FIKOL-970737 format. One line per field, with one value per residue: residue number from 1; chain; x, y, z of N, C-alpha, C in turn. Coordinates in steps of 0.05 Angstrom, whole numbers. Example, Ala and Ser with C-alpha at 12.3 -4.5 7.8 and 13.67 -1.06 7.14 Angstrom:
2
seq c(1, 2)
mol c(A, A)
n.X c(264, 257)
n.Y c(-114, -45)
n.Z c(156, 142)
ca.X c(246, 273)
ca.Y c(-90, -21)
ca.Z c(156, 143)
c.X c(264, 258)
c.Y c(-66, 1)
c.Z c(156, 157)
***
This chain:
260
seq c(1, 2, 3, 4, 5, 6, 7, 8, 9, 10, 11, 12, 13, 14, 15, 16, 17, 18, 19, 20, 21, 22, 23, 24, 25, 26, 27, 28, 29, 30, 31, 32, 33, 34, 35, 36, 37, 38, 39, 40, 41, 42, 43, 44, 45, 46, 47, 48, 49, 50, 51, 52, 53, 54, 55, 56, 57, 58, 59, 60, 61, 62, 63, 64, 65, 66, 67, 68, 69, 70, 71, 72, 73, 74, 75, 76, 77, 78, 79, 80, 81, 82, 83, 84, 85, 86, 87, 88, 89, 90, 91, 92, 93, 94, 95, 96, 97, 98, 99, 100, 101, 102, 103, 104, 105, 106, 107, 108, 109, 110, 111, 112, 113, 114, 115, 116, 117, 118, 119, 120, 121, 122, 123, 124, 125, 126, 127, 128, 129, 130, 131, 132, 133, 134, 135, 136, 137, 138, 139, 140, 141, 142, 143, 144, 145, 146, 147, 148, 149, 150, 151, 152, 153, 154, 155, 156, 157, 158, 159, 160, 161, 162, 163, 164, 165, 166, 167, 168, 169, 170, 171, 172, 173, 174, 175, 176, 177, 178, 179, 180, 181, 182, 183, 184, 185, 186, 187, 188, 189, 190, 191, 192, 193, 194, 195, 196, 197, 198, 199, 200, 201, 202, 203, 204, 205, 206, 207, 208, 209, 210, 211, 212, 213, 214, 215, 216, 217, 218, 219, 220, 221, 222, 223, 224, 225, 226, 227, 228, 229, 230, 231, 232, 233, 234, 235, 236, 237, 238, 239, 240, 241, 242, 243, 244, 245, 246, 247, 248, 249, 250, 251, 252, 253, 254, 255, 256, 257, 258, 259, 260)
mol c(A, A, A, A, A, A, A, A, A, A, A, A, A, A, A, A, A, A, A, A, A, A, A, A, A, A, A, A, A, A, A, A, A, A, A, A, A, A, A, A, A, A, A, A, A, A, A, A, A, A, A, A, A, A, A, A, A, A, A, A, A, A, A, A, A, A, A, A, A, A, A, A, A, A, A, A, A, A, A, A, A, A, A, A, A, A, A, A, A, A, A, A, A, A, A, A, A, A, A, A, A, A, A, A, A, A, A, A, A, A, A, A, A, A, A, A, A, A, A, A, A, A, A, A, A, A, A, A, A, A, A, A, A, A, A, A, A, A, A, A, A, A, A, A, A, A, A, A, A, A, A, A, A, A, A, A, A, A, A, A, A, A, A, A, A, A, A, A, A, A, A, A, A, A, A, A, A, A, A, A, A, A, A, A, A, A, A, A, A, A, A, A, A, A, A, A, A, A, A, A, A, A, A, A, A, A, A, A, A, A, A, A, A, A, A, A, A, A, A, A, A, A, A, A, A, A, A, A, A, A, A, A, A, A, A, A, A, A, A, A, A, A, A, A, A, A, A, A, A, A, A, A, A, A, A, A, A, A, A, A)
n.X c(219, 206, 189, 235, 270, 243, 248, 302, 311, 283, 315, 362, 343, 335, 387, 412, 384, 396, 449, 452, 422, 455, 498, 473, 458, 508, 524, 502, 536, 572, 543, 522, 476, 465, 487, 458, 417, 446, 484, 451, 421, 461, 491, 522, 505, 448, 452, 476, 436, 393, 416, 425, 372, 347, 380, 374, 320, 316, 350, 323, 273, 292, 312, 266, 237, 266, 271, 219, 193, 233, 233, 183, 188, 224, 195, 150, 160, 193, 256, 311, 374, 357, 372, 424, 418, 387, 426, 469, 443, 445, 495, 509, 494, 530, 579, 629, 613, 651, 685, 647, 638, 691, 691, 655, 681, 727, 702, 686, 734, 744, 738, 684, 660, 686, 666, 612, 615, 637, 596, 573, 548, 563, 593, 632, 653, 610, 539, 505, 535, 529, 476, 481, 517, 486, 441, 465, 478, 428, 393, 393, 378, 325, 300, 302, 271, 221, 209, 201, 155, 119, 118, 87, 34, -13, -10, -58, -97, -84, -88, -142, -161, -138, -164, -212, -207, -172, -116, -44, -17, -63, -77, -33, -34, -86, -97, -48, -13, -45, -55, -5, 13, 25, 69, 105, 111, 134, 182, 204, 209, 247, 292, 300, 315, 362, 392, 395, 433, 477, 547, 601, 606, 591, 627, 672, 661, 638, 665, 684, 668, 652, 589, 575, 584, 577, 544, 500, 522, 577, 587, 587, 632, 673, 668, 681, 735, 758, 758, 715, 675, 625, 595, 595, 566, 516, 502, 500, 456, 415, 416, 405, 356, 325, 329, 304, 254, 237, 238, 199, 152, 150, 137, 87, 58, 67, 37, -14, -21, -61, -74, -63)
n.Y c(-879, -841, -798, -789, -770, -721, -695, -688, -654, -610, -596, -580, -536, -503, -501, -472, -423, -407, -398, -353, -317, -314, -286, -236, -223, -217, -168, -134, -134, -93, -52, 16, 47, 100, 129, 118, 153, 196, 179, 159, 203, 236, 276, 250, 196, 198, 216, 170, 132, 155, 157, 100, 81, 111, 96, 42, 37, 60, 26, -23, -11, -7, -60, -89, -70, -89, -143, -164, -171, -203, -247, -266, -282, -323, -358, -370, -374, -406, -399, -386, -397, -395, -425, -410, -353, -357, -381, -345, -301, -316, -305, -262, -283, -324, -299, -261, -201, -162, -176, -168, -112, -97, -111, -78, -29, -36, -38, 14, 37, 23, 37, 42, 51, 98, 132, 133, 160, 206, 234, 259, 227, 204, 149, 125, 131, 162, 178, 153, 109, 76, 62, 32, -8, -34, -50, -86, -125, -144, -151, -202, -236, -214, -227, -282, -292, -271, -300, -349, -336, -329, -378, -408, -395, -425, -439, -450, -413, -368, -389, -400, -346, -325, -356, -333, -286, -248, -207, -219, -182, -161, -208, -216, -171, -170, -221, -257, -222, -200, -249, -266, -226, -218, -251, -229, -177, -193, -212, -164, -135, -167, -162, -108, -104, -133, -99, -53, -72, -83, -85, -99, -92, -39, -9, -17, 5, 56, 78, 108, 160, 208, 236, 234, 183, 147, 97, 58, 3, 15, 57, 27, -5, 35, 57, 12, 6, 50, 37, 48, 21, 25, 58, 26, -20, 3, 20, -28, -54, -19, -28, -83, -81, -54, -93, -140, -120, -114, -169, -188, -164, -190, -244, -236, -224, -274, -307, -291, -305, -332, -403, -433)
n.Z c(760, 721, 754, 783, 745, 733, 780, 784, 739, 758, 802, 773, 748, 793, 815, 773, 779, 832, 824, 791, 823, 866, 844, 835, 888, 910, 893, 929, 973, 963, 957, 967, 998, 1012, 972, 929, 905, 895, 857, 818, 801, 781, 729, 689, 697, 685, 633, 609, 616, 587, 536, 526, 527, 486, 439, 439, 429, 377, 347, 356, 330, 277, 270, 274, 231, 188, 204, 210, 158, 135, 170, 160, 106, 111, 142, 110, 54, 0, -28, -72, -44, 8, 55, 63, 72, 120, 153, 154, 181, 232, 248, 283, 332, 344, 338, 369, 403, 406, 363, 323, 327, 314, 261, 237, 248, 217, 166, 158, 147, 96, 25, 12, 61, 78, 39, 53, 102, 85, 66, 106, 143, 200, 236, 265, 330, 344, 355, 316, 309, 354, 351, 302, 316, 357, 326, 290, 323, 342, 299, 270, 311, 321, 272, 274, 322, 307, 263, 289, 319, 278, 254, 289, 274, 240, 170, 143, 158, 128, 77, 70, 74, 28, -10, -10, -36, -16, -17, -16, 18, 45, 71, 106, 141, 162, 178, 192, 220, 264, 292, 306, 339, 395, 401, 366, 390, 438, 417, 400, 448, 473, 441, 446, 500, 498, 464, 497, 535, 506, 495, 473, 414, 413, 444, 414, 363, 374, 417, 481, 500, 546, 560, 506, 476, 516, 538, 579, 590, 577, 614, 659, 651, 651, 701, 733, 714, 733, 787, 818, 853, 883, 848, 803, 820, 831, 778, 751, 778, 761, 707, 705, 729, 689, 649, 671, 679, 626, 612, 649, 625, 576, 597, 616, 569, 542, 577, 565, 514, 462, 449, 388)
ca.X c(240, 199, 189, 262, 280, 232, 260, 330, 308, 276, 339, 379, 333, 338, 414, 417, 370, 412, 475, 448, 412, 480, 513, 459, 461, 536, 526, 494, 559, 586, 522, 521, 448, 465, 497, 442, 404, 468, 496, 429, 413, 483, 486, 532, 487, 425, 459, 481, 410, 378, 431, 418, 343, 342, 393, 361, 294, 321, 360, 303, 257, 306, 314, 238, 231, 277, 268, 193, 189, 253, 223, 160, 197, 237, 174, 128, 168, 217, 270, 338, 392, 344, 388, 448, 408, 379, 449, 483, 428, 453, 522, 513, 489, 553, 603, 635, 605, 676, 693, 628, 644, 715, 685, 643, 704, 744, 686, 686, 760, 745, 730, 656, 654, 695, 649, 589, 620, 644, 571, 562, 536, 587, 585, 655, 656, 587, 514, 495, 553, 519, 453, 490, 528, 464, 427, 481, 479, 402, 380, 391, 360, 298, 290, 297, 250, 197, 203, 191, 127, 102, 117, 67, 9, -20, -14, -83, -112, -77, -98, -171, -166, -131, -185, -237, -201, -155, -87, -23, -14, -85, -77, -13, -42, -112, -96, -25, -1, -59, -53, 24, 20, 38, 96, 121, 117, 152, 207, 215, 219, 273, 314, 305, 330, 390, 405, 404, 455, 499, 573, 626, 605, 586, 651, 691, 655, 632, 682, 676, 668, 632, 569, 573, 577, 581, 519, 500, 544, 602, 591, 595, 661, 690, 667, 699, 763, 768, 757, 693, 657, 596, 580, 593, 544, 489, 495, 492, 431, 398, 413, 389, 326, 313, 327, 285, 226, 229, 231, 172, 132, 147, 125, 59, 49, 65, 16, -41, -23, -80, -64, -77)
ca.Y c(-868, -814, -777, -783, -752, -695, -681, -681, -633, -586, -588, -567, -508, -488, -493, -448, -400, -400, -388, -324, -303, -309, -264, -211, -216, -209, -139, -120, -130, -68, -31, 38, 58, 129, 142, 110, 175, 215, 169, 156, 230, 251, 283, 229, 171, 203, 217, 143, 120, 167, 147, 72, 78, 121, 83, 15, 40, 64, 3, -44, -3, -14, -89, -99, -60, -109, -170, -177, -183, -226, -269, -276, -295, -347, -374, -377, -376, -421, -384, -394, -387, -391, -437, -391, -329, -366, -387, -320, -284, -326, -300, -245, -301, -340, -282, -245, -173, -146, -182, -156, -84, -92, -116, -52, -9, -40, -33, 44, 44, 16, 59, 46, 62, 126, 147, 137, 180, 232, 248, 271, 208, 195, 126, 118, 150, 180, 167, 133, 85, 62, 50, 14, -31, -50, -62, -108, -147, -155, -156, -230, -245, -204, -243, -308, -293, -265, -323, -368, -328, -333, -407, -417, -390, -445, -427, -454, -389, -352, -402, -394, -317, -323, -369, -316, -263, -227, -206, -228, -160, -161, -232, -212, -149, -176, -248, -267, -204, -202, -275, -268, -199, -220, -264, -208, -157, -205, -212, -137, -128, -181, -149, -81, -110, -140, -75, -37, -84, -89, -71, -104, -79, -11, 6, -20, 25, 83, 88, 113, 189, 218, 256, 231, 155, 130, 84, 46, -17, 30, 70, 6, -12, 58, 60, -9, 11, 70, 25, 61, -2, 32, 66, 2, -36, 17, 20, -56, -57, -5, -41, -108, -75, -50, -119, -157, -107, -123, -198, -192, -155, -215, -266, -227, -228, -303, -319, -285, -313, -354, -425, -437)
ca.Z c(741, 709, 775, 790, 724, 734, 804, 776, 723, 775, 816, 754, 744, 818, 816, 757, 791, 855, 813, 782, 845, 883, 831, 841, 916, 916, 889, 955, 992, 957, 953, 985, 994, 1016, 949, 908, 890, 884, 831, 797, 791, 772, 701, 673, 696, 671, 605, 599, 615, 563, 512, 524, 520, 459, 418, 438, 417, 348, 336, 354, 309, 252, 270, 269, 203, 170, 213, 207, 131, 134, 186, 145, 83, 118, 151, 91, 28, -9, -50, -77, -23, 35, 77, 66, 86, 146, 168, 158, 199, 259, 254, 308, 356, 349, 335, 391, 397, 400, 335, 304, 326, 298, 232, 229, 246, 191, 144, 156, 137, 68, 8, 14, 88, 78, 22, 68, 122, 74, 58, 130, 161, 215, 253, 284, 353, 341, 363, 298, 312, 377, 338, 283, 332, 369, 304, 279, 344, 346, 274, 265, 332, 315, 250, 285, 341, 293, 246, 308, 326, 253, 250, 305, 263, 217, 143, 132, 160, 105, 52, 70, 66, -1, -27, -8, -52, -3, -29, 3, 35, 63, 90, 127, 159, 175, 191, 205, 240, 291, 307, 317, 350, 422, 397, 354, 410, 456, 404, 400, 474, 480, 425, 459, 526, 492, 455, 522, 551, 488, 502, 458, 389, 416, 452, 393, 342, 382, 438, 511, 506, 566, 548, 477, 469, 540, 545, 606, 594, 576, 638, 679, 646, 657, 731, 742, 707, 753, 814, 830, 857, 889, 823, 784, 831, 824, 751, 743, 788, 744, 681, 711, 733, 662, 633, 684, 674, 600, 612, 661, 606, 559, 610, 617, 542, 537, 591, 554, 486, 457, 436, 362)
c.X c(233, 198, 219, 276, 269, 243, 288, 330, 301, 300, 359, 369, 338, 368, 423, 404, 386, 440, 473, 439, 437, 496, 501, 464, 488, 541, 518, 515, 574, 566, 522, 495, 448, 472, 479, 432, 426, 479, 474, 421, 435, 480, 498, 516, 461, 428, 463, 454, 393, 391, 423, 389, 336, 353, 381, 336, 297, 329, 339, 281, 267, 306, 286, 231, 241, 272, 242, 187, 209, 244, 200, 168, 209, 217, 157, 138, 192, 229, 298, 357, 381, 361, 411, 440, 401, 403, 465, 471, 434, 480, 527, 509, 514, 581, 605, 626, 629, 684, 673, 632, 670, 710, 671, 664, 719, 729, 687, 714, 764, 737, 699, 647, 664, 677, 622, 593, 628, 619, 558, 548, 559, 579, 608, 657, 634, 562, 504, 510, 541, 494, 461, 500, 506, 446, 440, 481, 450, 386, 373, 374, 331, 285, 284, 274, 221, 188, 192, 160, 110, 99, 93, 39, 7, -24, -42, -102, -108, -88, -128, -177, -158, -152, -211, -231, -182, -127, -68, -18, -38, -85, -57, -24, -69, -114, -72, -14, -18, -57, -25, 33, 35, 66, 114, 129, 136, 180, 220, 224, 245, 295, 320, 322, 360, 405, 414, 428, 480, 524, 594, 626, 605, 612, 672, 687, 653, 649, 669, 676, 646, 613, 566, 565, 579, 551, 522, 520, 573, 608, 599, 623, 679, 690, 684, 729, 777, 765, 736, 671, 629, 582, 575, 570, 517, 481, 487, 465, 409, 393, 398, 360, 311, 307, 305, 257, 217, 222, 204, 149, 129, 132, 95, 46, 46, 43, -12, -42, -43, -66, -77, -70)
c.Y c(-840, -792, -769, -765, -723, -680, -673, -655, -607, -578, -574, -540, -491, -481, -470, -421, -389, -387, -359, -307, -296, -287, -238, -202, -207, -178, -123, -116, -105, -46, -9, 53, 87, 143, 135, 134, 194, 206, 168, 183, 249, 255, 262, 203, 176, 206, 188, 130, 129, 156, 117, 67, 87, 106, 54, 16, 43, 39, -20, -38, -13, -45, -100, -92, -80, -139, -183, -187, -204, -249, -284, -292, -323, -367, -386, -383, -394, -405, -394, -381, -383, -402, -420, -366, -335, -370, -361, -301, -293, -319, -282, -260, -318, -324, -265, -215, -157, -150, -169, -125, -78, -94, -91, -30, -11, -34, -3, 54, 35, 39, 65, 60, 91, 143, 153, 160, 207, 247, 258, 255, 194, 170, 122, 139, 169, 165, 147, 106, 66, 48, 27, -12, -47, -62, -87, -131, -160, -161, -186, -244, -237, -222, -269, -310, -288, -286, -345, -362, -334, -363, -420, -414, -409, -431, -431, -430, -370, -363, -397, -365, -313, -334, -352, -288, -245, -229, -215, -207, -158, -185, -227, -193, -155, -203, -254, -247, -203, -225, -276, -244, -203, -233, -244, -186, -167, -206, -185, -128, -141, -171, -123, -86, -117, -117, -57, -48, -89, -72, -74, -88, -48, 3, 4, 0, 53, 93, 92, 142, 195, 239, 256, 202, 135, 120, 69, 23, -4, 43, 51, -2, 9, 60, 37, -5, 31, 63, 38, 38, 7, 43, 44, -15, -24, 17, -8, -63, -43, -19, -69, -103, -69, -76, -137, -147, -117, -153, -203, -186, -179, -237, -259, -232, -259, -316, -315, -294, -335, -379, -432, -465)
c.Z c(730, 729, 784, 769, 726, 759, 798, 759, 738, 791, 798, 751, 768, 822, 798, 768, 814, 845, 807, 805, 864, 871, 836, 870, 925, 912, 913, 974, 987, 951, 975, 980, 996, 992, 925, 890, 880, 859, 811, 784, 780, 742, 683, 673, 681, 641, 594, 597, 591, 538, 507, 514, 492, 437, 415, 423, 386, 335, 335, 334, 281, 249, 264, 240, 183, 177, 210, 179, 125, 146, 172, 121, 89, 130, 131, 63, 23, -32, -50, -56, 4, 59, 82, 81, 115, 164, 174, 179, 227, 267, 280, 334, 362, 348, 359, 386, 392, 370, 315, 303, 310, 269, 223, 228, 222, 166, 138, 147, 109, 51, 11, 40, 89, 61, 37, 87, 111, 65, 83, 149, 176, 234, 274, 306, 354, 351, 343, 301, 333, 364, 320, 297, 345, 348, 293, 297, 346, 322, 268, 286, 328, 291, 259, 303, 325, 274, 265, 315, 302, 247, 267, 294, 238, 191, 132, 135, 135, 79, 50, 62, 37, -19, -29, -23, -39, -17, -8, 24, 54, 83, 113, 149, 174, 187, 206, 226, 266, 307, 320, 332, 376, 419, 385, 371, 430, 444, 404, 427, 483, 466, 437, 484, 519, 480, 478, 535, 532, 494, 481, 432, 393, 424, 431, 370, 351, 405, 466, 518, 522, 552, 518, 469, 491, 547, 571, 609, 592, 601, 660, 675, 656, 689, 744, 738, 724, 783, 832, 835, 864, 866, 805, 793, 824, 795, 740, 753, 771, 717, 683, 715, 707, 648, 644, 681, 647, 598, 626, 642, 587, 572, 612, 589, 534, 552, 578, 525, 481, 442, 410, 351)
***
């Protein structure tokens, strides 16, 4: 019975693998190899790649900047409203990215949003809007993943360090952070990969202006909308390659992570 259940579970995993593999392989039916370098090296494609990588890096940096202390607080501290905070941070994971982008767009039409933009910081249909849309999408995820990484480190290490006279700040940077480092880096890579592929919130807030706000996912949408299937396929393969490379890096980190 036990082996039968394990075999069934393995078949379920293989079926899911074949499902996604079939989707990727289907792209090859419309792949035009002779145009690969032409499309890849075209100015608009290179701009979209640079834009996606730069905005994803900035948004991930911001998400880590807020997500790491937030994840630590949720992992180690008890405070008033903790459950409410923990629940709200999962909102981007259950809310449609388009709805999230629309919420941001509506916010910048309020008095507060207009006041922010009146000071020269423009988000709607601008580069900062892409960063903000990606940040809004991954900040909650970053906090959740970093909390999970910190949860794996036993608090007794921190308790011993505190008993020896270390401050809370010293304990975090000298004990907790080094022990959770691989997990935190993995969390950052996953958030970065998700930011690179973010579409719904980005297109809603920043639009689709060529050589301005047309990131990789937006470029795929525009190529498909104009029935340019060869370009669509090549852009998808490039984006998938970036994402799979990030996931492979995470697998390498997970494999080398020590068991505590």
